[in-house]
ZAKOLPA-267615 format. One record per residue (C-alpha): residue in three letters; x, y, z. Coordinates in steps of 0.001 Angstrom, whole numbers, plus 524288, in hexadecimal, padded with zeros to 5 digits. Each point is the difference from the previous one (the first is absolute). Layout:
! ZAKOLPA-267615
AlaXYZ/...
***
This chain:
! ZAKOLPA-267615
MetA0AA8AD415B3BE8/Asn7F7407F5657FA8D/Arg7F6517F9A9808F8/Ile7F78C7F44D7FCF7/Arg7F158801787FF5B/Lys7F6247F5227FE91/Val7FA8B7FE827F257/Thr7FDBE7F4B07F6C7/Thr80CD77F9AC7FC11/Leu802DC7FB657F256/Leu80AA77F75D7FA70/Ala8010E7F5F57F54C/Ala8066E7F47D80691/Ala7F52E7FE1C809B8/Thr7F3407F9598024C/Leu7F32C8034D7F971/Val7F5C5806EB80802/Ser7F1DE7FC767FD47/Ala7F7A3809047F7A0/Ser7F8A88046780C07/Ala80C348057B80650/Thr8002680E6C802EF/Ile8094C8090A7F8EE/Ser801DF80E33803B5/Ala7F5F3809FF7FBB5/Cys809E8804717F5E6/Ala7FEE17F33C7F87A/Pro7F2CD7F9267FFCA/Gln801CF7F1CF7FC57/Pro7FA167FA8F7F377/Ala7F6A87F4D48023D/Asp8053A7F2367FE4F/Val80E23804707FF53/Gly809597FCFB80B22/Leu80A3B808F0805B7/Leu80E6B7FCE680135/Thr805428030180D91/Ala80BA07FCFF8088A/Asp803828013D80E2B/Gly8099F80A6780402/Val7FD5080A3A7F578/Ala7F81580BDC803F7/Arg7FE6680D617FA38/Val8090C80976806D4/Ser7FC1980D8480480/Val808C380B2A7FBF1/Gln8005980E8D802A7/Ala7FD7A8088B7F415/Thr808D780A81805C8/Asp80B877F6AF7FE6F/Tyr7FDBF7FF697F147/Ser7FCB980DF17FC03/Ala80A18800477F510/Gln7FB507F3067FA94/Leu7F1D1804618006E/Glu8035E80C457F863/Ala806F37F7627F604/Phe7F36F7F8167FEDA/Asn7F83380C787FDD7/Ala8094B804357F52A/Ser7FF027F2747F9F7/Ala7F12380073800AC/Arg7FFCB80D4D7F95E/Lys808687FA7F7F4FA/Leu7F7477F4047FEC4/Gly7F3C6808768000B/Val804F9808B47F50F/Thr803C97F3FA7F800/Leu7F2B07F9A28020C/Leu7F8B080C4E7FC14/Ala80899801D47F407/Asp7FD5A7F1E67FC0E/Gly7F16A8025B8016A/Gly7FC487F1B280102/Asp7F37C7FC9E7F8DF/Ala7FA7B80DCD80136/Asn7FB06804DB7F2EC/Asn7FA8080D0D8047C/Gly80BCF805D0806C6/Asn7FB477FD0380DD0/Val809A17F7C2807BF/Val800217FB2080E0D/Ala80B0D7F7FC805C8/Ser806077FC0880CE9/Pro80EA78025C80091/Ala7FFF17FB6A80E21/Ser7F9FB7F2E17FC75/Leu80A067FE097F53C/Leu80B1F803FF8090E/Ile7FBB07F68780A9E/Ala7FEC87F4C77F63C/Leu80D5A802DD7FA19/Ser805E28010180DA6/Met7FAE47F26280321/Leu805CE7FAF37F350/Arg80CE3806DD80306/Ala800B67F88A80CDE/Gly8028A7F3B67F7FA/Ala808CE805D47F57C/Ser80EB47FECF7FEE1/Gly80B1E8033D7F6D3/Ala7FE2D8095E7F4A4/Thr7F14980035801A7/Ala800E18047A80E1D/Ala809AF80A9F7FC39/Glu7F76F8046B7F4BA/Met7F3C8800BC80875/Asp8073E807D480A5D/Thr80558809987F605/Val7F3ED801BB7F772/Leu7F66B800C580B4D/Gly809038079A80909/Leu7FE0C7F62F80AF3/Pro80769801B580CC8/Val80CBD7F884800D0/Glu7FE5E7FD1380E6E/Gly7F3B57FDC0807E3/Arg7F7747FE627F3FB/Asp7F70C7F56480544/Gln7FF75805F880D94/Ala7FC0C80D2C7FA4D/Met7F53A7F9BF7F802/Asn7FB7F7F95E80C78/Ala7FF6B80D7A80668/Leu7F8168057B7F4A2/Leu7F6497F4C98007C/Ala7FEE98013980EC9/Ser7FCD280E6C7FE96/Leu7F52A7FCED7F655/Glu7FACF7F5688091D/Lys7FBA380A9380972/Phe7F4B1802067F696/Asp7FD917F1C07FCA3/Gly7F2227FB057FEDE/Asp7F7587F6C17F86A/Pro7FD37805437F251/Gly7F3A27F7E07FFA5/Ser7FA5E8079480B7B/Val8010F80D6E7F985/Asp7F3BA806F87FB81/Glu805BD806047F3C7/Gly7F4A2809647FEF8/Asn80457805B980D08/Pro80EDD7FF4580107/Pro804877FEB580E2B/Arg804D480B808081C/Lys80ADF7F74480507/Pro8069F7FBD07F362/Val801227F1B17FC62/Met80D567FD6A7F9F8/His800DF7F15E7FE19/Ala80C9D7FA127FACC/Ala801987F17A7FD74/Asn80B3A7F7EC7FAA0/Gly7FE027F24C7FAC5/Leu8086C7F5AE7F997/Phe7FA997F4117F912/Val80A417F57E7FD9E/Asp7FF067F2DA7F979/Lys7FFC87F5D380ABF/Asp808C67F6EB7F821/Val80AB880A2C7FDB8/Pro809528031A80B49/Thr8001980E5E803BF/Gly80B8F8060D8070B/Glu7FEC28002680EC3/Ala8080C80C698019B/Phe7F7598071D7F630/Leu7F3807FBE2806BA/Ser805B88031B80D3B/Thr8028C80DF17FB64/Leu7F2238011B7FAC2/Ala7FB037FB5D80D26/Ser808758086D808C5/His7FF1680CB57F867/Phe7F46F7FF597F692/Gly7F6157F7BF80770/Thr7FD7F7F8857F376/Gly7F6257F4F77FF80/Val805D47F45F7F8B7/Tyr7F69A7F66F7F993/Pro803E07F2BE7FA3D/Val7F83E7FCF87F3A7/Asn8002B7F7A17F3DC/Phe80115809787F49D/Arg7FC547F5187F69E/Asp7F2AB7FFA88066D/Glu7FB5680CC77FA35/Ala7F2047FED1804C0/Val8041E7FFB280E42/Thr80C3A8086C7FFE9/Lys7FB0480B1F7F77C/Ala7F3C98009480861/Ala8083A8009B80C65/Ile8089180B0E7FACC/Asp7F42B807847FB0E/Gln7F95B7FE5B80D1E/Trp80BF48057E806E9/Val7FF9E80BCF7F6EC/Asn7F155801DA801A1/Arg800997FF7880EE1/Asn80B788092880164/Thr7FA1D80A5E7F714/Gly7F23B7FF8E80568/Gly7FB067FA907F326/Arg804C380BAE7F813/Ile8097C7F7137F8B6/Lys7FA407F27C7FE3B/Glu80AB97F8FF7F883/Ala80EC47FFC18006E/Pro805448094A7F592/Ala80A5E7F70A7FA08/Lys7FC5A7F5827F641/Tyr7FF2B7F2A680668/Ser809437F5697FB34/Pro800537F1EB804EB/Glu80EA5800207FD26/Asn8027B809A080B06/Thr805567FBAB80D12/Phe8002C80D42806D4/Ser7F65680B5080102/Leu8031B80B85808D2/Leu7F57F80A2180303/Asn7FE2A80CC280722/Ala7F2A78062180213/Leu7FCE880D9E804FD/Tyr7F276805038038B/Phe7FD4E80DF080444/Ala7F35180612804B7/Ala7FF0180D1E806CE/Ala7F6F880B81801D6/Trp804D980DAE7FD6E/Gln80340807F780C17/Glu7F533809117FB69/Pro7F6927FA077F632/Phe7FBD2807697F40C/Glu7F1CE804567FFFC/Ala7F8AA7F7E57F607/Asn7F6F980B837FD60/Asp80BC5807E67FBA9/Thr803F17F5FB7F5BF/Ala7FC83804B67F27E/Asp8043A7FE177F202/Arg80BB88088B7FCF0/Pro808EF800F17F429/Phe80C2F7F7787FF6E/Thr809B8802547F505/Lys806027F38B7FAC3/Ala80D527FEE07F9B1/Gly7FE6A805517F248/Gly7F65380A6480427/Glu7F2F57F8DF80003/Val7F72E8054B80AC8/Ile7F6A17F6C7806D9/Asn7F6CA801D580B87/Val802237F6F880BAD/Pro7FA767FF1680DE8/Thr8090D8087380829/Met800E9801BB80EC1/His8031B80CFD80680/Ala804B78044780D74/Ser808DD8095A8074D/Leu808B97F84480915/Gly80C578011E80807/Met80A937F8FA7F849/Ala80EA17FFCF7FE32/Tyr80280806FB7F329/Thr80C238029A7F7DB/Glu803C4804777F26E/Gly80BB97FDC87F73F/Ala8049A802417F231/Gly7F50F7FAB07F781/Trp7F70E7FAA980A9F/Lys7F8128023A80C43/Ala7FCBD7F5C380A3E/Ala7F7F87FDE380C4B/Asp7FDDB7F52A809EB/Leu7F1817FD47801BA/Pro7FEFD7F96780D5E/Tyr7F8747F3E08038C/Ala7FA6D7FF0980DC1/Glu80C807F9E080529/Gly80D697FB847FBA6/Phe7FF4E802427F13B/Val7FEC980AC47F5E6/Met7FCB1800807F1A6/Arg80AFB807817F982/Leu7FAE2807A67F450/Ile809BB8053A7F607/Leu7FB29808F37F542/Pro8097C802E67F4D8/Asp7FF3F80D747F9FE/Gly7F68D801AC7F4AF/Gly803CA7FF977F1D4/Ala806247F5317F80D/Gln809E57FC1180A68/Gly7F5D67FF5D80ABF/Ser7F72D7F7827F7AF/Ala80A827F6D77FB0B/Gly7FC2D7F4DC808F6/Pro8064F7F95880BAD/Ala80D9B803257FADF/Ala7FD6D80E39803F1/Val802507FBA980E1A/Ser80D607F99C8012E/Ala806197F91E80B9E/Glu8080480C4D8023D/Val7F39A8084A8005A/Leu7F9DE7F6628098C/Thr80BE780164808D1/Asp7FF0F80EDA7FF4C/Val7F1817FF2880323/Ala802877F70A80BA6/Asn80A748093080530/Gly7F79380C0C7FDF3/Leu7F4007FA5580666/Gly8080E7FA1B80AE6/Ser803F280D9680486/Ala7F388807457FC46/Ser7F6C28058980A13/Lys7F1747FE737FDED/Asp7F91480A5C7F80A/Met7F1AA801BB7FD58/Val7FEE77FAC07F22A/His7F4737FFE57F6EA/Ile7FFBF7F2EF7F914/Ser7F8227FBC67F44D/Leu801697F14E7FE0B/Pro7F8DF7F71B7F671/Lys7FAB97F2C98043C/Trp805C37F4017F976/Asp7FF7E7F1347FFD0/His80B517F9E67F88F/Lys806E87F2F47FE90/Thr80C447FB507F8FB/Thr807127F3247FDAE/Phe80E907FF5F7FCFF/Glu808827F5D37F957/Leu80B9D801DB808F7/Arg80A3E7F9367F7BB/Lys7FF5580BDD7F6F3/Val8018C808EE80BC2/Phe80BC87F827804BB/Glu8064E8011F7F29A/Thr7FDE980EAF80017/Leu8065B800E180D6A/Gly80B977F7F67FB4E/Leu7FD7B7F3AF8080D/Asn8047C7F76A7F4C6/Gln8087A7F6A6807D7/Met7F4AE7FDD380965/Leu7F7537FC167F48C/Ala80A087F7407F977/Thr8069E7F8AE80B13/Asp7FD8D7F1D380317/Lys80B027FF9E80A01/Asp7FF2680BD680900/Phe7F32C7FBF280666/Gly805807F2C4803DB/Gly7FE61803F480E3A/Ile7F1567FF5A7FD91/Gln7FEE67F4687F6B5/Gln80AB57F9867F80D/Gly7FFE1804EE7F1FF/Met7F4EF8098F802B4/Lys7FCBD809467F4E0/Leu7F5C880AC08001D/Thr7F4937FD557F6FC/Gln7F4F3809B48023A/Ala7FE9280C9E807A8/Ala7F45080909800AE/Gln7F92180A3880835/Ala7F1AA803C1800D8/Ala7FBF180C93806DC/Asn7F3A4808008019F/Ile7FB2980C2780713/Thr7F320806C4802E9/Val8003480E3B80469/Ala7F37F806E680443/Glu7FA79809A9809E7/Lys801A67F75C80C02/Gly80D777FA7B7FD6E/Thr808087F6317F857/Ile800457F1527FDC9/Ala80BB07F9F77F8F8/Ser806047F2A07FE4E/Ala80B3C7F98E7F8E5/Val805EA7F2997FE11/Thr80DB17FD607FAE9/Gln803487F2227FBC6/Ile80D017FA2A7FBB7/Asn7FFE67F2027FADF/Ala80B4D7F6E97FD43/Glu803177F2187FC95/Asp80B907F866804B1/Ser808578026E7F383/Ser7A1818B35E84D7F/Ala7F13681B4580A2A/Leu80B1B807F47FACD/Ile8009F806207F281/Pro809037F6F37F892/Glu80D1B805D47FC53/Arg803037F4FD7F68B/Glu7F8A07F7E57F640/Ile8022F7F3927F87A/Ile7F6007FE327F542/Leu801E77F2877FA49/Asp7F931802DC7F32E/Arg80A3A7FA057F727/Pro8081F7F3728006C/Phe8068E7FE0880D31/His8084C7F697807DF/Tyr7FC557FA6880D44/Gln805CA7F76980A9A/Ile7FAB57FA2580C8C/Ile80ABA8024E80A0B/His801E27F93E80D14/Val803AB80BA18086F/Glu808AE7F916809EF/Thr809337FA1A7F5F8/Gly7FD6E808737F40E/Met7FDA97F3BF7F7DB/Pro7F7DD8022E7F3A3/Leu7F6787F4A4800C9/Phe7F8338032F7F3D8/Thr80298809487F4BE/Gly7F8AB803EC7F3F0/Trp7FD808095B7F4D6/Val7F26D805777FD5B/Ala7FED1803407F19A/Asp7F1207FEF87FF72/Pro7F8757FE5D80CD3/Arg7F48C7F9837F92F/
***
């Protein structure tokens, strides 16, 4: 049963709220930009247990998106890639809320989205993440918090002179908690600054500008931001960090700062891989997947397919904790993606081409730019990561360890939200430097 809870309401056909108005903590308001609101539309509260099948479909979709992003590689030129499949999934789910016809069918099929209860299930996912919400700007990134900060924000900038569908914005309000900002895209100095400020605030300054190229011809810019900061359940001892060999794809051996510990972790093995869940202090784990050595294990992100990720999730989901010796390099990576290429790879061709099927958002709307920026820092105390996805359009742990996972060659990782199983961030470490 849905029950109404009091949050900021958002809808296009309504009055402008002054720039000093308060939006929820999930969506800090850019300066000098109003907020579209309407009476009678509130975000509904749903029970995640009512949407378990839909949430698992989202997890499968996110695994597919993550594999596609890593295979694309973005602008990485050294083999290191970091991406947020969850951010991309949330942004595409918002876009799907306004799609119809062949584009809606294509998005459902390609992304594996639930046929029924799609928006309600995404609401449940976002509500689960909100349990860890906080202000990214308040985090001391040198000392990640014991209580994780998992901040998710959705924003939509629309041209104030172009009508935007009320039903679409009502769905964004009631299930996504999306802030909707009326702007003049022709005024690049003001509007680009407002969008960039939204990005900067919601990523704690780790991403300072929106990832997609700005165009004054646009009339629609949809964004999702994710920010994650958490301490390990048991921090690595800095004194134990030392340079250790890491074998890159192709056989080159380099020395990199590497952390060491023996910890209680869920551990599993399969054909061609081993994996463990390294726990944060609460609510999240870093899933580490090490392909077997040799040419196949060093081939790159393609060595870990969506099917392997599903096997890993199933294996770790039923695994008891073992004492595991872990050797893990430190890394600090960032990647930017041109998402139109990713969409083409997925087969979302109708979505890219249509100027009819997003008429429920804006008449004649056609996608123009799409991009994601993501980054991650992993060290002895914990992890800091952030991502922004943007879609633009114009209206056309004292026992002897029994196991070990020595990450001394290229490996795959994910940051997993334990309650839902959602992979928030994913990446491939080819060279930790």
